[in-house]
C-alpha positions as CSV (number, residue, x, y, z in Angstrom):
1,M,158.9,170.7,62.1
2,Y,156.2,168.3,63.3
3,A,158.8,166.4,65.3
4,K,159.9,169.6,67.1
5,L,156.3,170.5,67.7
6,I,155.6,167.1,69.3
7,F,158.6,167.4,71.6
8,Q,157.8,171.0,72.5
9,N,154.2,170.2,73.3
10,A,155.2,167.2,75.3
11,K,157.7,169.2,77.3
12,R,155.3,172.1,77.8
13,S,152.5,169.8,78.9
14,A,154.7,167.6,81.1
15,K,152.7,168.6,84.2
16,D,149.4,167.5,82.4
17,Y,151.0,164.3,81.3
18,L,152.4,163.5,84.8
19,I,149.2,161.6,85.9
20,Y,149.3,159.9,82.5
21,I,152.9,158.8,82.8
22,V,152.5,157.7,86.4
23,T,149.4,155.6,85.7
24,L,150.9,153.9,82.7
25,T,154.1,153.3,84.5
26,I,152.2,151.6,87.3
27,C,150.5,149.4,84.7
28,V,153.7,148.4,83.0
29,T,155.4,147.8,86.3
30,L,152.7,145.4,87.5
31,F,152.5,143.6,84.2
32,Y,156.2,143.0,84.0
33,A,156.6,142.0,87.7
34,F,153.7,139.5,87.6
35,L,154.7,138.1,84.2
36,S,158.4,137.7,85.0
37,I,157.9,134.5,87.0
38,S,156.5,132.8,83.9
39,S,159.6,133.6,81.9
40,S,161.5,130.7,80.2
41,Y,164.7,132.3,81.5
42,Y,163.4,132.2,85.1
43,Q,164.9,129.1,86.8
44,P,164.4,129.3,90.6
45,D,166.1,126.7,92.8
46,I,163.0,125.0,94.3
47,G,164.4,121.5,94.5
48,T,163.9,118.3,92.5
49,A,160.5,117.6,94.0
50,Y,158.9,120.6,92.2
51,E,158.4,121.5,88.6
52,I,157.6,125.2,87.9
53,T,157.0,124.8,84.2
54,A,153.8,122.9,85.0
55,F,152.0,126.1,85.9
56,S,154.0,128.9,84.3
57,D,151.6,128.9,81.3
58,G,148.7,129.3,83.7
59,I,150.3,132.3,85.3
60,Q,151.0,133.9,81.9
61,L,147.4,133.3,80.8
62,A,145.9,134.7,84.1
63,V,148.1,137.9,84.0
64,C,147.4,138.6,80.4
65,A,143.7,138.1,80.8
66,I,143.5,140.5,83.8
67,T,145.8,143.0,82.1
68,L,143.0,143.5,79.5
69,L,141.3,145.5,82.2
70,L,144.1,148.0,81.9
71,L,143.0,148.9,78.4
72,F,140.0,150.5,80.0
73,L,142.3,152.6,82.3
74,I,144.5,153.5,79.4
75,R,141.5,154.6,77.4
76,Y,140.1,156.6,80.4
77,V,143.4,158.4,81.0
78,N,143.7,159.2,77.3
79,N,140.2,160.7,77.4
80,Y,141.3,162.8,80.4
81,M,144.3,164.1,78.4
82,L,142.1,164.7,75.4
83,R,139.6,166.8,77.4
84,R,142.4,168.8,79.0
85,R,143.9,169.7,75.6
86,Q,140.7,170.3,73.6
87,K,140.8,174.1,74.1
88,E,144.4,174.1,72.8
89,F,143.3,172.0,69.8
90,A,140.5,174.5,69.1
91,V,142.9,177.4,69.0
92,Q,145.2,175.5,66.7
93,S,142.2,174.8,64.4
94,I,141.2,178.4,64.4
95,M,144.8,179.3,63.4
96,G,144.5,177.1,60.3
97,M,145.9,173.7,61.3
98,E,143.8,170.8,60.0
99,Q,142.1,168.6,62.6
100,K,143.6,165.6,60.9
101,T,147.1,167.0,61.6
102,I,146.2,167.9,65.2
103,S,144.9,164.4,65.9
104,W,148.1,162.7,64.6
105,L,150.2,165.2,66.6
106,F,148.3,164.2,69.7
107,F,148.7,160.6,68.8
108,A,152.4,161.0,68.6
109,E,152.6,162.9,71.9
110,T,150.7,160.2,73.8
111,F,152.7,157.4,72.1
112,L,155.9,159.2,73.1
113,M,154.7,159.5,76.7
114,G,153.7,155.8,76.5
115,A,157.1,154.8,75.4
116,V,158.6,156.7,78.3
117,S,156.2,154.9,80.7
118,I,157.3,151.5,79.2
119,V,161.0,152.2,79.8
120,I,160.4,153.4,83.3
121,G,157.9,150.7,84.1
122,I,160.2,147.9,82.9
123,A,163.0,149.3,85.1
124,L,160.7,149.4,88.1
125,G,159.2,146.0,87.1
126,V,162.7,144.4,87.5
127,L,162.6,145.7,91.1
128,C,159.1,144.6,91.8
129,S,159.8,141.2,90.3
130,Q,162.0,140.5,93.2
131,F,159.0,140.5,95.5
132,M,157.2,138.1,93.2
133,S,160.2,135.8,93.2
134,A,160.4,136.0,97.0
135,M,156.7,135.1,97.2
136,L,157.1,132.2,94.9
137,L,160.1,130.8,96.8
138,A,158.3,131.3,100.1
139,S,155.4,129.2,98.7
140,Y,157.9,126.3,98.1
141,G,159.7,126.8,101.4
142,Q,162.9,128.0,99.8
143,S,165.2,130.9,100.9
144,Y,165.4,134.0,98.8
145,E,168.5,135.7,97.4
146,L,168.4,139.1,95.7
147,T,169.1,138.7,91.9
148,W,168.8,141.4,89.3
149,T,167.9,139.8,86.0
150,L,166.2,141.2,82.9
151,F,164.2,138.6,81.1
152,P,164.2,139.1,77.3
153,D,160.9,137.3,76.7
154,T,159.1,139.2,79.4
155,V,160.4,142.5,78.1
156,L,159.2,141.5,74.6
157,W,155.7,140.6,75.9
158,T,155.5,143.9,77.8
159,V,156.6,146.1,74.9
160,V,154.4,144.3,72.4
161,F,151.3,144.4,74.6
162,F,151.5,148.0,75.6
163,T,152.6,149.2,72.2
164,I,149.6,147.6,70.6
165,S,147.4,149.0,73.4
166,F,148.8,152.6,72.9
167,F,148.4,152.2,69.1
168,V,144.8,151.1,69.3
169,V,143.8,153.7,71.9
170,G,145.7,156.3,69.9
171,L,143.7,155.5,66.8
172,F,140.4,156.0,68.8
173,N,141.8,159.4,69.9
174,V,142.5,160.3,66.3
175,R,139.0,159.4,65.2
176,T,137.5,161.3,68.1
177,I,139.5,164.6,67.5
178,R,138.7,164.5,63.8
179,K,134.9,164.4,64.6
180,I,134.7,167.0,67.4
181,K,133.5,170.4,66.3
182,I,135.6,173.5,67.3
183,I,132.8,175.0,69.3
184,D,132.5,171.8,71.3
185,M,136.3,171.8,71.9
186,L,136.0,175.3,73.3
187,S,133.3,174.3,75.8
188,A,134.6,170.9,76.7
189,D,135.7,171.9,80.2
190,R,132.2,173.0,81.1
191,Q,130.5,169.7,80.1
192,N,129.1,167.4,82.8
193,E,127.2,164.2,83.0
194,P,123.4,164.4,83.0
195,D,121.9,165.8,86.2
196,L,120.9,163.4,88.9
197,K,117.2,164.0,88.3
198,K,117.6,163.5,84.6
199,N,119.9,160.5,84.7
200,R,118.2,157.2,83.9
201,F,120.8,155.1,85.7
202,M,118.9,154.6,89.0
203,P,115.4,154.0,87.4
204,T,117.0,151.4,85.2
205,I,118.6,149.7,88.3
206,L,115.2,149.8,90.0
207,V,113.4,148.1,87.1
208,I,116.0,145.4,87.0
209,Y,115.9,144.8,90.7
210,L,112.1,144.6,90.8
211,A,112.2,142.0,88.0
212,L,114.7,140.0,90.1
213,S,112.4,140.4,93.1
214,I,109.6,138.7,91.1
215,W,112.1,135.9,90.3
216,M,113.1,135.6,94.0
217,L,109.4,135.4,95.0
218,E,108.7,132.7,92.4
219,T,111.8,130.8,93.5
220,G,110.8,131.0,97.2
221,I,107.3,129.7,96.5
222,Q,108.6,126.9,94.3
223,K,111.2,125.7,96.8
224,M,108.5,125.8,99.5
225,I,106.2,123.5,97.5
226,F,108.9,121.1,96.5
227,F,111.1,120.8,99.6
228,F,109.1,121.9,102.6
229,D,108.3,119.3,105.2
230,P,106.4,120.0,108.5
231,R,109.0,117.8,110.3
232,F,111.8,120.3,109.6
233,A,113.4,122.1,112.5
234,F,111.9,125.5,113.3
235,P,114.8,127.6,111.8
236,I,114.2,125.9,108.4
237,H,110.5,127.0,108.6
238,I,111.7,130.6,109.1
239,L,114.2,130.3,106.2
240,F,111.5,129.2,103.7
241,W,109.0,131.8,104.8
242,G,111.7,134.6,104.9
243,N,112.6,133.9,101.3
244,I,109.0,134.4,100.3
245,M,108.0,137.3,102.6
246,F,110.7,139.9,101.9
247,P,110.6,139.7,98.1
248,A,106.8,140.0,98.5
249,L,107.2,143.1,100.7
250,T,109.6,144.6,98.1
251,L,107.0,144.2,95.4
252,L,104.2,145.4,97.7
253,W,106.1,148.6,98.6
254,S,106.8,149.2,94.9
255,F,103.1,148.9,94.1
256,T,102.2,151.2,97.0
257,W,104.7,153.8,95.7
258,L,103.2,153.6,92.2
259,C,99.8,154.4,93.6
260,K,101.2,157.5,95.4
261,K,103.8,158.5,92.8
262,K,102.5,162.1,92.7
263,V,103.2,162.5,96.4
264,W,106.1,160.2,97.2
265,T,109.6,160.9,95.7
266,L,112.0,158.3,94.2
267,Q,114.0,158.6,97.4
268,T,111.0,157.3,99.4
269,L,110.7,154.3,97.2
270,L,114.4,153.6,97.5
271,I,114.5,153.8,101.3
272,G,111.7,151.3,101.6
273,L,113.3,148.9,99.1
274,L,116.6,149.1,101.0
275,V,114.8,148.3,104.3
276,C,113.5,145.1,102.6
277,T,116.8,144.3,100.8
278,V,118.9,143.9,104.0
279,P,116.8,141.0,105.5
280,N,116.2,139.6,102.1
281,T,120.0,139.3,101.6
282,V,120.4,137.6,105.0
283,F,117.8,135.0,104.3
284,S,119.2,134.3,100.8
285,A,122.7,134.0,102.3
286,L,121.4,131.5,104.9
287,V,120.3,129.0,102.3
288,P,123.7,127.3,101.7
289,V,124.5,127.5,105.5
290,F,121.2,125.7,106.4
291,E,121.6,123.2,103.5
292,S,124.9,122.1,105.0
293,K,123.9,122.2,108.7
294,Y,120.5,120.5,108.4
295,Y,121.4,118.2,105.4
296,L,118.8,119.6,103.1
297,T,118.7,118.2,99.5
298,L,118.2,121.5,97.7
299,G,120.9,120.8,95.1
300,A,123.8,122.8,93.7
301,G,121.5,124.7,91.2
302,T,119.4,126.1,94.1
303,I,122.5,127.1,96.1
304,N,124.0,128.9,93.1
305,Q,120.7,130.6,92.4
306,Y,120.4,132.0,95.9
307,L,124.1,133.1,95.9
308,M,123.3,135.0,92.7
309,F,120.4,136.6,94.6
310,V,122.8,137.7,97.3
311,V,125.1,139.3,94.8
312,A,122.1,141.1,93.2
313,D,121.0,142.4,96.6
314,L,124.5,143.7,97.5
315,L,124.8,145.5,94.2
316,F,121.4,147.1,94.6
317,L,122.4,148.0,98.2
318,I,125.5,149.8,96.9
319,C,123.6,151.7,94.2
320,G,120.9,152.7,96.7
321,I,123.4,154.0,99.3
322,I,125.4,156.1,96.8
323,Y,122.2,157.6,95.4
324,L,120.7,158.4,98.8
325,S,124.0,159.8,99.9
326,S,123.8,162.5,97.2
327,S,120.2,163.3,98.1
328,A,121.0,163.3,101.9
329,I,123.6,166.0,101.5
330,V,121.1,168.1,99.5
331,V,118.4,167.7,102.2
332,W,120.9,168.4,105.0
333,K,121.9,171.6,103.3
334,S,118.4,172.8,102.7
335,K,117.1,171.9,106.2
336,S,120.1,173.2,108.2
337,P,120.4,176.9,107.5
338,A,122.4,177.7,110.6
339,H,125.0,175.1,109.7
340,R,124.9,176.0,106.0
341,Y,126.1,179.5,106.6
342,Q,128.7,178.7,109.2
343,G,132.2,179.4,108.1
344,N,132.9,178.2,104.5
345,N,130.2,175.5,104.6
346,L,128.1,177.2,101.9
347,F,131.0,177.0,99.4
348,F,131.8,173.4,100.5
349,F,128.2,172.2,100.1
350,G,128.0,173.9,96.7
351,Q,131.2,172.1,95.5
352,I,130.0,168.7,96.7
353,I,126.4,169.0,95.4
354,S,127.4,170.3,92.0
355,K,129.6,167.3,91.4
356,L,127.6,164.6,93.2
357,S,124.5,165.5,91.2
358,T,126.3,164.5,88.0
359,T,128.5,161.6,88.9
360,T,126.1,159.2,90.7
361,K,126.7,156.4,88.1
362,T,130.4,156.8,88.1
363,M,130.6,156.8,91.9
364,T,128.4,153.7,92.1
365,L,130.5,151.8,89.6
366,I,133.7,152.8,91.4
367,C,132.2,151.6,94.7
368,I,131.2,148.2,93.2
369,T,134.7,147.8,91.7
370,L,136.4,148.8,95.0
371,T,134.3,146.2,96.8
372,T,135.3,143.6,94.4
373,A,139.0,144.5,94.8
374,I,138.8,144.5,98.6
375,L,137.1,141.1,98.6
376,M,139.8,139.7,96.3
377,F,142.5,141.1,98.5
378,I,141.1,139.5,101.7
379,I,139.7,136.2,100.3
380,A,142.8,135.3,98.2
381,P,145.1,134.6,101.2
382,I,142.3,132.8,103.0
383,L,141.6,130.5,100.1
384,T,145.2,129.7,99.5
385,E,146.0,129.1,103.2
386,W,142.9,127.0,103.5
387,S,144.0,124.9,100.5
388,M,147.6,124.5,101.9
389,G,146.3,123.5,105.3
390,Y,144.0,121.0,103.6
391,L,146.9,119.8,101.5
392,D,148.8,118.9,104.7
393,S,146.0,116.4,105.6
394,R,145.8,115.0,102.0
395,S,149.5,114.5,101.5
396,M,150.7,113.2,104.8
397,Y,152.3,110.1,103.2
398,D,154.9,110.0,100.5
399,V,152.9,107.3,98.8
400,Q,149.3,106.5,99.6
401,I,147.1,104.0,97.8
402,N,143.4,103.4,98.5
403,S,140.5,101.6,97.0
404,R,136.8,102.2,96.9
405,Y,134.1,99.5,96.7
406,N,131.1,101.8,95.8
407,N,130.6,100.2,92.4
408,V,131.3,96.6,93.4
409,D,128.3,94.3,93.1
410,E,129.8,91.0,94.3
411,E,131.8,90.3,97.5
412,A,134.2,88.2,95.4
413,D,135.3,91.3,93.4
414,L,136.4,93.2,96.5
415,P,140.1,94.4,96.4
416,V,142.9,92.2,97.7
417,G,146.7,92.2,97.5
418,D,149.5,94.4,98.7
419,Y,150.1,96.4,95.5
420,E,153.5,94.7,94.8
421,L,154.0,96.8,91.7
422,V,154.9,99.8,94.0
423,T,157.3,97.7,95.9
424,E,159.0,96.6,92.7
425,F,159.3,100.2,91.4
426,L,160.8,101.5,94.6
427,A,163.4,98.7,94.6
428,E,164.3,99.3,90.9
429,E,164.8,103.0,91.5
430,G,166.7,102.4,94.7
431,I,164.3,104.3,96.9
432,A,164.4,103.2,100.5
433,T,161.4,103.4,102.9
434,N,161.1,104.3,106.5
435,A,157.6,103.0,107.1
436,D,155.2,100.8,105.1
437,C,151.7,99.8,106.2
438,T,149.2,97.8,104.1
439,F,145.8,97.5,105.8
440,S,142.1,96.8,105.2
441,L,139.0,98.6,106.1
442,Y,136.1,96.4,107.3
443,L,132.3,96.6,107.5
444,P,131.0,95.9,111.0
445,N,128.1,94.1,109.4
446,R,128.3,92.2,106.2
447,E,124.7,93.1,105.3
448,D,125.7,96.7,105.0
449,F,127.7,95.8,101.8
450,H,124.9,96.9,99.6
451,S,124.0,100.0,101.6
452,R,125.1,102.8,99.3
453,V,122.8,105.7,100.3
454,K,124.9,108.9,100.6
455,H,123.7,110.2,103.9
456,E,123.6,106.7,105.5
457,F,126.8,105.3,104.1
458,P,128.2,102.6,106.5
459,V,131.1,103.6,108.7
460,V,134.1,101.2,108.2
461,A,136.5,99.9,110.8
462,I,140.2,99.5,111.0
463,S,142.1,97.0,113.2
464,L,143.9,98.3,116.3
465,S,147.3,97.0,115.1
466,D,147.0,98.7,111.7
467,Y,145.7,101.9,113.4
468,N,148.7,102.0,115.8
469,A,151.1,101.3,112.9
470,I,149.8,104.4,111.1
471,R,150.0,106.5,114.3
472,E,153.6,105.4,114.9
473,M,154.3,106.3,111.2
474,L,153.0,109.8,111.9
475,G,154.7,110.2,115.3
476,Y,151.5,109.9,117.5
477,K,151.2,107.8,120.6
478,T,149.6,104.4,120.3
479,V,146.1,103.6,121.5
480,T,145.1,100.6,123.7
481,L,141.7,98.9,123.9
482,E,140.2,96.5,126.4
483,E,138.5,93.3,125.2
484,N,135.2,94.1,123.4
485,E,135.9,97.8,123.3
486,F,136.2,100.2,120.4
487,T,137.1,103.8,119.8
488,T,136.7,106.3,116.9
489,Q,139.0,108.3,114.7
490,W,137.6,111.6,113.3
491,H,138.4,113.9,110.4
492,M,139.9,117.2,111.4
493,A,137.0,119.3,110.0
494,V,134.4,117.6,112.2
495,T,133.2,119.7,115.1
496,T,133.0,118.5,118.7
497,D,129.2,118.8,118.7
498,E,129.0,116.5,115.7
499,Q,131.3,114.0,117.4
500,E,129.3,114.0,120.6
501,E,126.0,113.6,118.7
502,F,127.3,110.6,116.8
503,I,128.8,109.0,119.9
504,R,125.6,109.3,121.9
505,S,123.8,107.2,119.2
506,H,126.7,104.8,118.6
507,A,127.9,104.0,122.1
508,I,127.3,100.3,121.3
509,V,128.1,98.7,118.0
510,D,126.8,95.3,117.0
511,T,129.2,93.5,114.6
512,D,129.3,90.1,112.9
513,A,131.8,89.1,115.5
514,G,130.0,90.3,118.6
515,R,128.9,93.4,120.4
516,L,131.4,96.2,121.2
517,T,131.1,99.1,123.7
518,L,132.7,102.5,123.5
519,S,136.1,102.9,125.2
520,E,136.6,105.6,127.9
521,Q,138.7,107.4,125.3
522,A,135.8,107.7,122.9
523,S,137.4,109.7,120.1
524,H,140.7,110.7,118.5
525,Q,141.1,113.6,116.0
526,E,144.7,113.6,114.9
527,A,145.4,114.3,111.2
528,M,145.7,110.9,109.5
529,G,144.9,111.7,105.9
530,E,141.7,111.7,103.8
531,T,141.8,108.1,102.5
532,L,141.5,106.6,105.9
533,Y,137.7,107.2,105.8
534,N,135.0,105.6,103.8
535,S,133.0,107.4,101.1
536,Y,130.7,110.2,102.5
537,T,131.8,109.5,106.1
538,Q,134.2,111.4,108.3
539,V,134.7,108.8,111.0
540,V,136.2,105.3,111.2
541,Y,135.8,102.7,114.0
542,V,138.9,101.2,115.6
543,F,138.2,97.5,116.5
544,P,140.4,94.9,118.2
545,D,142.3,92.7,115.8
546,N,140.4,89.5,116.7
547,I,137.1,91.2,115.8
548,C,138.3,92.5,112.4
549,Q,139.5,88.9,111.5
550,N,135.9,87.9,111.2
551,L,134.6,91.0,109.3
552,L,134.2,91.6,105.6
553,S,137.2,93.6,104.1
554,V,135.9,96.1,101.6
555,N,138.9,98.4,101.0
556,R,142.6,97.7,100.7
557,N,145.0,100.7,101.4
558,R,148.7,101.2,101.7
559,Y,150.7,104.1,103.1
560,I,154.5,104.5,102.6
561,Q,157.0,107.0,103.9
562,T,160.3,107.1,101.9
563,S,163.7,107.7,103.4
564,G,164.5,110.6,101.1
565,E,162.5,113.1,99.1
566,L,160.8,111.6,96.1
567,S,161.8,113.5,93.0
568,Y,159.2,114.8,90.6
569,S,160.3,112.6,87.8
570,D,160.2,109.4,89.9
571,A,156.8,110.4,91.3
572,A,155.3,111.0,87.8
573,A,156.7,107.6,86.6
574,L,155.3,105.7,89.5
575,E,151.9,107.3,89.1
576,N,151.8,106.4,85.4
577,K,152.8,102.9,86.0
578,F,150.2,102.4,88.8
579,I,147.4,103.9,86.7
580,K,148.1,101.4,83.8
581,A,148.0,98.5,86.2
582,Y,145.2,99.7,88.5
583,P,142.6,101.9,86.6
584,E,140.4,104.3,88.6
585,L,137.5,102.0,87.8
586,S,138.3,98.4,87.1
587,E,136.1,95.9,85.3
588,N,134.8,94.5,88.5
589,G,133.8,98.0,89.8
590,V,136.7,98.6,92.2
591,G,138.2,102.1,92.2
592,Y,142.0,102.4,92.7
593,Y,143.7,105.6,93.5
594,I,147.3,106.6,94.2
595,R,148.4,109.8,95.7
596,L,152.1,110.9,95.8
597,S,153.0,113.7,98.1
598,T,155.5,115.1,95.6
599,L,152.9,115.5,92.8
600,Q,150.1,116.7,95.1
601,V,152.2,119.3,96.8
602,N,153.6,120.5,93.4
603,E,150.2,120.8,91.8
604,A,148.6,122.3,94.9
605,K,151.3,124.9,95.4
606,G,151.3,125.7,91.7
607,M,147.6,126.2,91.5
608,N,147.5,128.1,94.8
609,F,150.2,130.4,93.5
610,I,148.4,131.0,90.3
611,L,145.2,131.7,92.2
612,K,146.9,134.0,94.7
613,T,148.8,135.9,92.0
614,A,145.8,136.3,89.8
615,M,143.5,137.6,92.6
616,I,146.1,139.9,94.1
617,Y,147.1,141.2,90.6
618,G,143.4,141.7,89.7
619,A,142.7,143.4,93.0
620,V,145.6,145.8,92.5
621,V,144.6,146.6,88.9
622,L,141.0,147.3,90.0
623,M,142.2,149.4,92.9
624,V,144.5,151.4,90.6
625,I,141.6,151.9,88.1
626,C,139.2,153.1,90.8
627,L,141.6,155.4,92.6
628,T,142.9,156.8,89.3
629,I,139.4,157.7,88.2
630,L,138.6,159.3,91.6
631,S,141.8,161.4,91.2
632,L,141.1,162.4,87.6
633,Q,137.5,163.4,88.4
634,Q,138.9,166.1,90.6
635,L,141.8,167.2,88.5
636,L,139.7,167.3,85.3
637,D,137.8,170.3,86.5
638,A,140.9,172.1,87.8
639,G,140.1,175.2,85.7
640,Q,136.7,175.6,87.3
641,Y,138.1,175.0,90.8
642,R,140.9,177.5,90.1
643,Y,138.4,180.2,89.4
644,R,136.1,179.4,92.4
645,F,139.0,179.3,94.9
646,G,140.4,182.4,93.3
647,V,137.1,184.2,94.2
648,L,137.4,183.0,97.8
649,R,140.9,184.5,98.0
650,K,139.6,187.8,96.7
651,L,136.8,187.7,99.4
652,G,139.5,187.4,102.0
653,V,139.4,183.7,102.9
654,E,142.8,182.7,104.4
655,E,145.0,180.1,102.7
656,Q,144.8,177.8,105.6
657,D,141.0,177.7,105.3
658,I,141.2,177.0,101.6
659,K,143.6,174.0,102.3
660,S,141.0,172.8,104.8
661,L,138.2,173.0,102.2
662,V,140.3,171.1,99.7
663,R,141.0,168.4,102.3
664,K,137.3,168.1,103.2
665,Q,136.3,168.0,99.5
666,L,138.7,165.2,98.7
667,S,137.8,163.3,101.8
668,V,134.2,163.2,100.6
669,W,135.2,162.0,97.1
670,F,137.5,159.3,98.3
671,G,135.7,158.6,101.6
672,L,132.2,157.9,100.3
673,P,133.0,155.0,97.9
674,V,135.7,153.7,100.1
675,V,133.6,153.6,103.3
676,V,130.6,152.1,101.5
677,S,132.9,149.5,99.9
678,I,134.5,148.6,103.2
679,I,131.1,148.2,104.9
680,V,129.7,145.9,102.2
681,S,133.0,144.0,102.1
682,A,133.0,143.5,105.8
683,I,129.5,142.0,105.7
684,V,130.5,139.6,102.9
685,V,133.7,138.6,104.6
686,E,132.0,138.1,108.0
687,Y,129.4,135.8,106.3
688,F,132.2,133.9,104.5
689,L,134.2,133.4,107.6
690,Q,131.2,132.2,109.6
691,S,130.3,129.7,106.9
692,V,133.8,128.2,106.8
693,S,134.7,128.7,110.4
694,V,135.3,125.0,111.0
695,E,137.7,124.7,108.0
696,I,139.5,127.9,109.1
697,S,140.1,126.4,112.6
698,A,141.2,123.0,111.1
699,Y,143.4,124.2,108.2
700,I,144.4,127.8,108.8
701,G,144.2,128.9,112.4
702,I,142.9,132.2,113.8
703,E,146.4,133.7,114.3
704,A,147.4,133.0,110.7
705,L,144.1,134.4,109.4
706,I,144.5,137.6,111.5
707,T,148.0,138.0,110.1
708,Q,146.9,137.7,106.5
709,V,143.9,140.1,106.9
710,S,146.2,142.6,108.7
711,I,148.7,142.6,105.8
712,T,145.9,143.0,103.3
713,I,144.4,146.0,105.2
714,S,147.8,147.6,105.5
715,I,148.3,147.3,101.7
716,L,144.8,148.9,101.1
717,I,145.5,151.7,103.4
718,L,148.9,152.4,101.8
719,L,147.4,152.5,98.3
720,L,144.6,154.8,99.5
721,L,147.0,157.2,101.3
722,C,149.3,157.4,98.2
723,Y,146.5,158.3,95.9
724,F,144.8,160.7,98.3
725,L,148.0,162.6,99.1
726,S,149.0,162.7,95.4
727,T,145.6,164.1,94.4
728,W,145.7,166.6,97.2
729,I,149.1,167.9,96.2
730,L,148.2,168.1,92.5
731,F,144.8,169.7,93.3
732,R,146.4,172.4,95.5
733,R,148.9,173.2,92.7
734,S,146.1,173.4,90.2
735,I,144.0,175.9,92.2
736,T,147.0,178.2,93.0
737,E,148.4,178.7,89.5
C-alpha cells in the first residue's frame, strides 16, 4: 500500500518535482562529465610525449571537492519541496497518519525522484563528457573523434556519491517533518524571512566592516612609519596617505552618524560609507601595482594583507548596494505618486517591495556568489592561456641545462664541463640531435662576482658566436657587431620603456677586457628561453668573442634540439640520471638544473587542465546554485501570486498586461543581483588585466584574450536566459491554474 502511495504521490506531484528533477539532473550530468576524464578506462591518444595518469588523480580530487557544494543545492531544493508539500502533510496528519510515516513516505518519494535524476544525468553526462574529452585533446594538440563510452568506475562514483547525498539529506527531511507542528505546516506558505528593518544582517556587516576599517587605518599608519621615505616619487606619497585618509574618513563618518543617530537613518550611514569605500578600494588595490612598478620592499605579507582589504571592500560594496536598492525602490514609490498610480505600477511596486523587504540577505549572498562565478569563468582561461604562453618561452629546447653561481664563494668552484652524461644517454637510447650548443655566461667585471644584492644583481654576457648559434637553433637571423661594440638581449615580458631606461644608463660598458659601446641595433627581444638570463635580471649583454675570452665564466649552459619527439619515459629517465649526477645544490655551492620540454609541457598542460576544469566546473556549479535559488524564490510563493494575479483578472486587467507584470517582476529579481555582480566583476577584471597587461601582451595576445572573454560571456548569457525563460514559463503556469 505504501509503495502504491509513493508512486501515486510522485506521479501526482510530477509538476512540483520537475524543478527538483531538473536541478538534480544538471548536478549529476556535470559530475559525471567532469569526472569521466579521470576514469581508469579513459585512454585518449595523446602521443608518447604525454602521460595523462600523472594528473587524473588531481582532476578527481578537484571535481569531488567542488561537488560538495552541490550538497547545499540538494538540501535547498529539498527544503523547497518540503515547503510546497507541508499543507498536504498537515491534511494527512489530521486524517490520522503518523508524522513518522509521512516523513518516510516523503523520503521515499524524493529518493525515487533522485534515482530518476541519476539515470537521466548519467545518460546526459555521457554526451557532455564528449565536450570534456574534446577540450582535453585540444589542450594536447590532438584531433577529436566522437566516441560513446560508458565508464564503469565513473558510473559507480556518481551513483555512490549522489545516493549517499540523497540519503543524508533525506534523513534531515525525516527529522524536520517529525518535529514540525501541524499548525505550522498549515501556515508554512505564509512564512517569510524577518522584515528588512528587523533583520540584523546589515548591522552585523557594518560592525565587521568598521572593525576592518580600524585595522586598515592601523596598517596604513604602520606602513607609513616603517617604509615611507621623502625621496619616494610623488605617486607613492599619495598611495601612503590615501591608505590612511579613507579608513579614517570611514571611522569619522560612523562616529558622526552615532552622534546624530536619532535624526539620520541607517541608509544615511551606509551611503557615506560607500562613498569612502570606493576610493579606499582603489588605494588598497594600487599597493601591489606600485610595489612592482617602483620596486618597493613591502613584502609578500603586506601585499596579501592589502589584497584581503580589497576583497573586504568589494564584499561590503555588494552588501551596501543590495540593501540600498531595496530602500531606493521604497523611497521611489513614496515620493512619486504620479508614477505610482500609473497603469499597474502600484501592484508591481507592492510585489517587489513585499519580497525585497524580506530577502535582502539572500539576494546579497546570491550576488556575492554570482560575482565569484563570473570571475572564475573569465579569469580561468586568462590564467591558463598565460601559463601556456609562458610555457612556450620556458620549454623552447628539448633539453636545456643551466647552472647558477649564487651560492658559490670561490672562483675555483664555478661550473665547467659540457655535461657529457647527457651526450652518453642520448647515444645509448639512439636519440639523434639537430642542434647542440654548450656555452658560458660571463661577468663583465670580475669584481662583481661577490655582488649578490637582488635589485643590483650583475648582468651577465654571452659571446656573439654562442648567441648566434642559439638564434640559428631557433630560426632567427644572426646578429653582427663591430669591434668594441655590444648589444642586448631582453626577456619578452620587459616593456619598451624599461629597455630604453636601462640602455640610457648603460650605453657604455667597462669590462675587464676593455670598454664597449652600444651597437646601433641596441636591443633584441626574440624569445630565447628563461635560462639565458642571470638571477633577478631580464637582460643579457652580447659581447664579441675576443672580449669574452678574457672574462670570468660564472654559468655553464647547454641547449639541445632532438631530431624526433622525446618520449615521456626517456625524458623522465634522463632527468633522474642528471639529478643524481648534478644535484640542485652541489657541495661547492653550484646549482644545476635540467629542463626537458616533454616533462615541462606534460606537467604544465596537466596542471593547466586541472585548473581550468576546476574553475569552470566550480563556476558552473555556483551559477546553477544561484540561478536555481532565484528561480525557486519566485516559484515558492506561487500560491500567493496565484491569488494576487487572480484578483487583477477579476478587476479587468488584460492577460497581456499580466504577462508584462510577470516579465518585469522576474527582470528585477534576476536583473538586480546579475547587474551588480557584472559591475563588480568588471571592476575586478579590469584591475587584474591592467596589472598583468605586459604578461598578456607577451604570452597571450589581445585577440586571444578577446576570444576567450567573448566565449565566457556567451556561456553566461546562455545560462541566464535558460533559467530566466524556464522560470517565466513555470511562473505563468502557476498563476493561471
